[in-house]
C-alpha positions as CSV (number, residue, x, y, z in Angstrom):
1,M,136.6,109.7,65.8
2,T,134.3,107.7,67.8
3,D,132.2,104.8,67.3
4,H,129.3,107.0,67.8
5,Q,130.3,109.3,65.1
6,E,130.8,106.7,62.3
7,L,127.5,105.7,62.9
8,K,125.7,109.2,63.1
9,H,124.5,108.9,59.2
10,L,124.7,105.2,58.7
11,D,121.1,103.8,57.7
12,A,120.5,100.5,57.3
13,S,117.7,100.2,55.3
14,T,119.8,101.9,52.6
15,F,122.2,98.9,52.2
16,Q,120.9,95.8,54.1
17,R,118.8,94.6,51.6
18,P,119.8,96.1,48.2
19,L,123.6,94.7,49.0
20,E,122.5,91.5,49.6
21,Q,120.5,91.6,46.3
22,L,123.3,92.9,44.3
23,A,125.5,90.2,45.9
24,E,123.3,87.7,44.5
25,V,123.3,88.9,41.4
26,L,126.9,88.8,41.1
27,A,126.3,84.9,42.5
28,Q,124.3,83.8,39.8
29,K,126.2,85.5,37.0
30,L,129.3,83.6,38.5
31,K,127.3,80.3,38.4
32,R,126.2,80.8,34.7
33,E,128.6,83.2,32.9
34,A,132.0,83.2,34.6
35,P,133.2,79.5,33.5
36,K,133.4,81.1,29.8
37,L,135.1,84.1,30.9
38,I,137.8,82.8,33.3
39,P,141.1,81.4,32.1
40,A,141.0,78.3,34.2
41,P,139.0,75.0,35.0
42,N,135.1,75.7,35.3
43,Y,135.7,74.5,38.8
44,V,137.4,77.8,39.6
45,A,134.1,79.6,39.0
46,V,132.3,77.3,41.1
47,D,134.6,78.1,44.2
48,L,134.5,81.7,43.7
49,H,130.4,81.2,43.5
50,V,130.4,79.2,46.8
51,L,133.0,81.9,48.4
52,L,130.8,84.9,47.5
53,R,127.5,82.5,48.8
54,Q,129.3,81.8,52.2
55,A,129.9,85.7,52.5
56,I,126.2,86.4,51.4
57,Y,124.7,84.1,54.3
58,T,127.2,85.3,57.0
59,Y,126.2,88.7,56.0
60,N,122.3,87.6,56.1
61,L,122.7,85.8,59.4
62,L,124.0,89.0,61.3
63,F,120.8,90.9,60.2
64,Y,118.3,87.7,60.7
65,L,119.7,87.2,64.5
66,N,119.7,91.0,65.2
67,A,116.1,92.0,63.3
68,D,114.1,94.5,65.5
69,E,111.2,91.9,65.7
70,R,113.5,89.2,67.2
71,R,115.1,91.4,69.6
72,E,112.2,93.1,70.8
73,T,109.7,90.1,70.9
74,D,111.8,86.7,71.2
75,P,112.2,86.0,75.1
76,Y,114.9,84.0,74.7
77,W,117.1,86.4,72.9
78,R,120.2,87.8,74.3
79,P,122.7,90.7,73.2
80,A,125.4,88.1,74.2
81,Y,123.8,86.0,70.9
82,S,124.8,88.8,68.4
83,I,128.1,89.5,69.9
84,V,129.3,85.7,69.6
85,T,128.5,86.3,65.9
86,L,130.9,88.9,65.4
87,P,133.7,86.7,64.8
88,L,132.0,85.6,61.6
89,I,133.2,89.0,60.1
90,R,136.5,87.5,59.9
91,N,134.9,84.8,57.7
92,I,133.9,87.4,55.1
93,I,137.3,89.2,55.4
94,D,138.7,85.6,54.7
95,C,136.4,85.0,51.6
96,L,137.5,88.5,50.3
97,Y,141.2,87.2,50.4
98,N,140.5,84.0,48.7
99,I,138.5,85.4,45.9
100,T,140.8,88.1,45.4
101,A,144.1,85.7,45.7
102,I,142.3,83.4,43.0
103,L,141.7,86.4,40.8
104,E,145.3,87.5,40.8
105,D,145.8,84.3,38.7
106,P,142.9,82.4,38.3
107,G,144.6,79.9,35.8
108,K,147.2,78.9,38.5
109,N,145.8,79.9,41.6
110,G,142.2,78.5,40.9
111,P,143.6,74.9,40.8
112,W,146.1,75.2,43.8
113,F,143.4,76.6,45.9
114,R,141.4,73.5,45.3
115,K,144.2,70.9,45.2
116,S,145.4,72.3,48.2
117,G,142.0,71.4,50.0
118,F,142.2,68.0,48.2
119,C,145.6,67.3,50.1
120,K,144.8,68.5,53.5
121,A,141.4,66.4,53.3
122,L,143.7,63.5,52.4
123,A,146.2,64.0,55.3
124,A,143.7,64.7,57.8
125,L,142.2,61.1,56.9
126,D,145.4,59.6,57.1
127,E,146.2,61.1,60.5
128,D,142.9,59.4,61.6
129,E,143.4,56.3,59.9
130,K,147.0,56.5,62.4
131,R,144.9,56.9,65.4
132,Y,141.8,55.0,65.0
133,G,142.5,52.4,62.2
134,G,141.8,48.9,62.6
135,Q,138.1,49.8,64.1
136,Q,135.5,48.8,61.5
137,I,133.2,51.8,62.1
138,W,136.5,54.0,61.7
139,D,137.8,52.0,58.6
140,E,134.4,52.4,57.0
141,W,134.1,56.2,57.5
142,I,137.8,57.1,56.3
143,K,137.2,54.7,53.1
144,K,133.7,56.6,52.6
145,G,135.6,60.1,53.1
146,R,138.7,58.9,50.6
147,D,135.8,57.6,48.0
148,L,134.2,60.7,47.8
149,I,137.4,62.8,47.7
150,Y,138.9,60.4,44.8
151,Y,135.2,61.2,43.1
152,Q,135.7,64.6,43.4
153,M,139.0,64.8,41.8
154,R,138.1,62.7,39.0
155,V,134.9,64.7,38.3
156,N,137.7,68.0,38.2
157,G,140.6,66.1,36.5
158,I,142.6,66.0,38.9
159,S,145.1,63.1,39.7
160,L,146.4,62.3,43.2
161,S,150.1,63.0,42.1
162,D,148.7,66.5,41.5
163,V,147.3,66.7,44.9
164,S,150.4,65.0,46.3
165,V,152.8,67.7,45.4
166,A,150.3,70.6,45.8
167,M,151.9,73.2,48.1
168,Q,149.4,74.3,51.0
169,W,146.9,77.2,50.1
170,P,148.4,80.1,52.4
171,T,146.2,81.7,55.0
172,M,145.7,85.4,54.7
173,G,148.2,86.1,57.6
174,T,150.7,83.9,56.0
175,Y,150.0,85.4,52.4
176,I,150.2,89.4,53.5
177,N,153.8,88.7,55.0
178,R,155.3,86.7,52.3
179,L,157.9,88.5,50.8
180,Q,158.2,89.0,46.7
181,S,161.3,88.5,44.8
182,G,163.2,91.9,45.4
183,G,162.4,91.6,49.1
184,T,159.1,93.8,48.9
185,T,155.4,92.9,49.1
186,N,152.8,93.8,46.0
187,L,149.7,96.1,45.9
188,H,147.4,93.0,47.0
189,Q,149.3,92.2,49.8
190,D,149.6,95.6,51.0
191,F,145.8,96.1,50.4
192,L,144.8,93.0,52.3
193,K,147.1,94.1,55.3
194,I,144.1,97.1,56.1
195,F,142.6,94.2,57.8
196,T,145.0,93.7,60.3
197,Y,145.5,97.0,61.4
198,G,142.7,99.0,63.6
199,N,139.3,97.9,64.6
200,W,140.1,95.1,61.8
201,R,142.1,92.8,63.8
202,E,140.0,92.7,66.5
203,Y,138.0,90.0,64.8
204,S,141.0,87.6,64.7
205,A,141.1,88.1,68.1
206,M,137.7,87.5,69.0
207,A,137.7,84.4,66.7
208,H,140.5,82.8,68.6
209,G,139.2,83.8,72.1
210,S,142.4,85.8,73.0
211,F,142.4,88.3,76.1
212,E,142.5,91.3,73.7
213,G,139.4,89.6,72.0
214,L,137.6,89.3,75.5
215,M,138.4,92.7,76.1
216,K,136.1,93.9,73.4
217,L,133.6,91.3,73.9
218,G,134.0,90.1,77.5
219,L,131.2,92.6,79.3
220,Y,128.5,91.1,77.6
221,F,129.1,87.7,78.6
222,V,129.1,88.5,82.6
223,V,126.1,91.2,82.7
224,D,124.7,89.1,85.6
225,S,127.9,89.9,87.6
226,M,127.5,93.9,87.3
227,P,125.5,95.9,89.6
228,H,121.9,96.0,88.5
229,D,122.1,99.7,87.9
230,D,124.7,99.4,85.5
231,R,123.4,96.7,83.5
232,P,121.1,98.7,81.2
233,K,123.5,100.4,80.1
234,V,125.3,97.4,78.4
235,E,122.0,96.9,76.7
236,Q,121.8,100.5,75.5
237,E,125.4,100.5,74.2
238,H,124.6,97.1,72.4
239,L,122.7,98.2,69.6
240,K,125.3,101.2,68.8
241,V,128.2,98.4,68.8
242,L,126.2,95.8,66.9
243,F,125.4,98.5,63.7
244,L,129.1,99.6,63.7
245,H,130.0,95.8,63.1
246,I,127.4,95.2,60.6
247,G,128.2,98.4,58.6
248,R,132.1,96.6,58.4
249,A,130.8,93.6,57.6
250,A,128.8,95.0,54.6
251,G,131.6,96.9,53.6
252,T,133.5,93.9,53.2
253,L,130.9,92.3,51.3
254,L,131.0,95.2,48.8
255,C,134.6,95.0,48.6
256,I,134.1,91.5,47.0
257,V,131.5,92.5,44.8
258,T,133.1,95.2,43.6
259,E,136.5,92.7,43.2
260,L,134.1,90.4,40.9
261,Q,132.9,93.4,38.8
262,A,136.3,94.5,38.1
263,Y,137.5,91.3,36.9
264,F,134.6,89.9,34.8
265,K,132.9,93.2,33.8
266,F,129.4,91.7,34.0
267,D,126.6,92.9,31.9
268,G,123.0,93.8,32.9
269,A,121.0,94.4,36.1
270,N,122.5,98.0,36.7
271,I,125.7,96.6,38.7
272,N,128.0,99.1,38.3
273,E,125.2,101.8,39.3
274,R,124.4,99.7,42.3
275,I,127.7,99.2,43.2
276,H,128.4,103.2,43.8
277,K,124.9,103.4,45.3
278,M,126.3,101.1,48.1
279,W,129.7,102.6,48.5
280,D,128.1,105.8,49.0
281,A,125.6,104.5,51.5
282,L,128.3,103.1,53.7
283,M,131.0,105.8,53.5
284,P,129.9,107.2,56.9
285,V,131.9,104.1,58.6
286,F,135.8,105.2,58.6
287,E,136.9,101.7,57.6
288,I,134.7,101.4,54.6
289,Q,135.9,105.2,53.6
290,E,139.5,103.8,54.1
291,L,139.2,100.9,51.9
292,Y,137.4,102.8,49.2
293,D,140.3,105.7,49.5
294,Q,143.0,103.4,49.0
295,R,141.7,101.0,46.4
296,Y,138.5,101.1,45.3
297,S,138.3,104.6,43.9
298,Q,140.8,104.0,41.5
299,L,140.0,100.4,40.8
300,M,136.6,101.4,39.6
301,K,137.8,103.8,37.5
302,D,140.3,101.7,36.2
303,K,137.8,99.0,35.4
304,G,135.0,101.4,33.9
305,I,132.8,100.8,36.7
C-alpha cells in the first residue's frame, strides 16, 4: 500500500474538530469525575488530565500550523516549519504509553510516576549544585527549585524518603523490552511495540536527528539547493506527506481517548458513539487500522464501548 492510497479517502473535516472536542470531554471528566473512580491518590487523576491535555495541544498545533489560510496567505510560512513539528507525534505516543502504563495499576503506578519525577528533578538540582554551587545567583535558583519541589511533595503527601527510594519510571523503549517473570512480555508491552515498527519508528529517528530520520525529512530543509525545476515537486508532495502524519497523530490521540473511556466508563456526552465515529473516520490510515485490529476492536467490545 502506498502513502497516496492510505490518504485516498481520508477527510480531515470528519475528525479534526470532532476528535479534539471528544478528547476535551474526556479531559474535563478526568478533572471532575476521575478522582472518585480511581483507586489511587487524587493527584493520579491530575497527571492523567495533564497528559491528555498535552496530547490535545500537540494535536491542535499540527492543525494550527498547517491551516489552509496560514499556508496560503502567510508569506513567512515554509513547508519545513510543518516538517520539523512531526517529531512531536512521538510525544503523543509517549503520552499514550504513560497513560496506559498508569492505568495498568493506578494505585501503584500512579504514585510511582510522580515520585520518580520528583526524584529526577531533585537529582538534577544536586548535579547543578555540584557544578555551580557557591555562586549566589545559582544558590538562590537551586534553593528556589528545591523549595518548590518540597512544597509539591507535601501537598501530595509524599515524603523525601519515599522519593529517595523511588525507582526510575521507565521510558517506553525500556518498558516494552523488559521481560516479565517467566521470560516473556505482557499484552500491554506487545501492543506498544507496534509503535516501534514500520512508519511509527520514524518519529523517534526524526526526534533524535539520526541519519535515518534525515533521510525522511532532509529534503525539505535543502530545497534551495535543488534544481529550480524540481523545487515545486517538493511542495506538491508536502501536503500528501503532511496529512498522512496528521492522520497518525489523530489515531494516537484516539487511542488515548479510547483507553481512558475503557477504564473509567464515563457517562454522558455520547462518548461511546463518538469514539466509534472517530475510528470509522480514521480507518483509511493503514497504521490506525492495524491498531484497531490488534487492540481496540476487542477492547471496545469487552468494555461495552
